[in-house]
NUSE-478974 format. One record per residue (C-alpha): residue in three letters; x negated, y, z. Coordinates in nm, 4 decimals, padded with zeros to 6 digits. Last residue first. Example, Ala and Ser with C-alpha at 12.3 -4.5 7.8 and 13.67 -1.06 7.14 Angstrom:
NUSE-478974
  res      east     north        up
  Ser  -01.3670  -00.1060   00.7140
  Ala  -01.2300  -00.4500   00.7800
//
This chain:
NUSE-478974
  res      east     north        up
  Unk  -02.2756   02.2539   00.5380
  Unk  -02.0135   02.0702   00.7480
  Unk  -02.0809   01.9501   01.0784
  Unk  -01.8554   01.7279   01.2973
  Unk  -01.9033   01.8449   01.6473
  Unk  -01.5132   01.8108   01.7322
  Unk  -01.4018   01.9490   01.3806
  Unk  -01.2817   01.8302   01.0497
  Unk  -01.0544   01.9026   00.7974
  Unk  -00.8849   01.6750   00.5442
  Unk  -00.6783   01.7341   00.2235
  Unk  -00.3133   01.5764   00.2029
  Unk  -00.1817   01.8951   00.1039
  Unk  -00.4101   02.1708   00.1413
  Unk  -00.2554   02.3676  -00.1554
  Unk   00.0870   02.3294   00.0013
  Unk  -00.0220   02.5512   00.2917
  Unk   00.2138   02.8811   00.2501
  Unk   00.4931   02.6175   00.1334
  Unk   00.4984   02.4431   00.4598
  Unk   00.2921   02.1252   00.4602
  Unk   00.4128   01.7717   00.4195
  Unk   00.0911   01.5377   00.4745
  Unk  -00.1261   01.8092   00.6200
  Unk  -00.4418   01.6678   00.7277
  Unk  -00.6523   01.6406   01.0583
  Unk  -01.0083   01.5242   01.1697
  Unk  -01.1932   01.5132   01.4905
  Unk  -00.9335   01.3672   01.6810
  Unk  -01.1186   01.1395   01.9004
  Unk  -01.4887   01.1014   01.8126
  Unk  -01.5674   00.7233   01.8550
  Unk  -01.9334   00.5860   01.8463
  Unk  -01.9553   00.2332   01.7216
  Unk  -02.1699   00.3324   01.4439
  Unk  -01.9437   00.5911   01.3177
  Unk  -01.5948   00.5994   01.4202
  Unk  -01.3869   00.9617   01.3510
  Unk  -01.0269   00.9454   01.5127
  Unk  -00.7639   01.1005   01.2857
  Unk  -00.4996   01.3679   01.3224
  Unk  -00.1969   01.4657   01.1606
  Unk  -00.0856   01.8162   01.1196
  Unk   00.2671   01.9272   01.1121
  Unk   00.3530   02.2542   00.9504
  Unk   00.1201   02.5357   00.8098
  Unk   00.2571   02.8599   00.8714
  Unk   00.3904   02.7747   01.2154
  Unk   00.1274   02.5294   01.3037
  Unk   00.2454   02.2106   01.4587
  Unk   00.0479   01.9421   01.6057
  Unk   00.0305   01.5572   01.6002
  Unk  -00.1439   01.3033   01.7635
  Unk  -00.0649   00.9242   01.7382
  Unk  -00.4550   00.8677   01.5907
  Unk  -00.4907   00.7672   01.2181
  Unk  -00.8489   00.5780   01.1725
  Unk  -01.1147   00.7314   00.9927
  Unk  -01.4573   00.6075   00.9096
  Unk  -01.3830   00.3624   00.6500
  Unk  -01.1810   00.6623   00.4571
  Unk  -01.4800   00.8173   00.3229
  Unk  -01.3115   01.1278   00.2699
  Unk  -01.4112   01.2613  -00.1429
  Unk  -01.0667   01.1241  -00.2543
  Unk  -00.8690   01.3060  -00.0041
  Unk  -00.9780   01.6379  -00.1441
  Unk  -01.1816   01.8037   00.1753
  Unk  -01.0670   02.1371   00.3556
  Unk  -01.3304   02.3372   00.4538
  Unk  -01.2342   02.5507   00.7722
  Unk  -01.3031   02.9235   00.8104
  Unk  -00.8951   02.9904   00.8176
  Unk  -00.8870   02.8000   00.4978
  Unk  -01.1539   02.6918   00.2710
  Unk  -01.0452   02.4704  -00.0212
  Unk  -01.3085   02.1882  -00.0851
  Unk  -01.3778   02.1086  -00.4677
  Unk  -01.7500   02.0806  -00.4861
  Unk  -01.6949   01.7523  -00.2393
  Unk  -01.8458   01.5523   00.0242
  Unk  -01.6951   01.3728   00.2955
  Unk  -01.7754   01.1813   00.6307
  Unk  -02.1576   01.1607   00.5417
  Unk  -02.3007   00.9485   00.8556
  Unk  -02.5660   01.0340   01.0986
  Unk  -02.3540   01.0547   01.4075
  Unk  -02.1281   01.3181   01.2208
  Unk  -02.1451   01.4480   00.8782
  Unk  -01.9225   01.6500   00.6724
  Unk  -02.0638   01.7765   00.3006
  Unk  -01.9942   02.0991   00.1121
  Unk  -02.1766   02.0940  -00.2359
//
């Protein structure tokens, strides 16, 4: 089962991830939201739409913009709507 870890905490785990562009996207219900705080960062992808980012905070440590989601994805990415992906030293195994 894929799990996302950072600073000793499990941020998400699910057997229902979607792999897109070599990243696991976790269903919203599998993500431990207590570790996430929405940031002001937004990016645009021509195929997926606007990504909204989250800071990850565990044990008093901040990992800025380490997670993102597509709340209103373009049609090509509608299957990952509201799913959460990670980067910036978050390990997924």
